[in-house]
Phi, psi and omega in degrees: 000307185233130172257116178264129184247128182225127174265135181227122180252351179199154175273127177224187185287349186256347189298311184300315182296323179295312179298315182297327180294332175281318180295336181268010180298145176292333171280105188274339184276080183212165169230145177249111179263115181252123178259103176280112189229159179093192187298331183258023187301320182292317178296318179298312181298316180297319180297313182295319178299320181290321184279329189232030182296341183285342185251110185282358178281351179271129176235128185249131175242138180250141177213136177285343183277115184269058178233127187296318182299320177294317180298318181293323176295323175298316179298317178300319183294333181263354184294133182266340188256169187275349180238138182245132173238145177258148176210136175267155189278001177240005181253174181230128175267132175295151188305327184265007185307301187294320179297315181293318181293319179295317178299319179295316180299316181289319182297320184258010176053052181264162172266332183206145178219140173240194178202176177280171185236147163260128182270133178229160178267188185297338181259002178093004178286135182289132182252336184158208181218161175225121183252154185236159182302151180238151173057228184291343178294338180299312180295326180290323181280334191308316181294341189250335182201162179287117184272004180227147167273114187304323183284003179248354191281148169228130186213163173292135179302323182299331178299316179292319182296315181294331177277359182064034173072195177283143190247318191203172173098130173273335179233353190226031182300330180288315181298319175302318181294317180297320179298319179291320177296323183292349177290338181243180178283117178226136181260107183218161181196166172245130175287145180284355179277148176262102188252359180226137173266115183265120186268127177256120180208173189298328185274355182293150185268359184300135174085013181284145183301321181303322179297319179291323177296318178296318181296322177297320178294321178298318181299319177297317178301312183294327178294317180292331179286328179209096186284121172205161184301325182296316180288329175294317178297323181298326179301313182291327176297313182292321177296321178298319177298318181295325181284320188275337183284150178301149184278077177262103180269000000 
């Protein structure tokens, strides 16, 4: 029913809990495709095989290329089921996440669904929440900011195939995909429930300068494809973010 795709470039203190949270889903008809990528791909693959050899729903793919967009495309290409879910290797999915999202997607005849987040620290302590646009607000926010938490989405596999998969970005491969999907009619939404615990820690990539630079380039691309004042304004918003944000490379 659902192929969950997770990219892993290193073994850390959060990996086991993240994998186990998918294996413990109430929706049992799933596969977890883990792409062990980058310089430590062999060590990562060996560790996961040793820790989770009892669960045959785990499939491991190895790649020397340490780029998430490439890893996710490998996962998509190997996915056996019609629905794709994303999961990051340092976050935790609540047990009912996939079941609730699939039911929501089918009930409202959507192509893709995300949800809100509960923020936690490196030790699992709750820090707060992060909410995302709902309904028609998604299209309004899209030119200016990422309207989905990538690690929460569940979508029809065909949606990724028709978009020709992930295309670009070292930190923003998801935002690039949403912008490309948004050029056409796509039925998507965010559930108001917080079904994923998003972990904030020193090694997380959130807020890196490269991501803001990439987003500014996407805005310029989208403006040239369809010139309008809103997209022109979005270019300056994204450039402003790149200038004002701390230089975290």
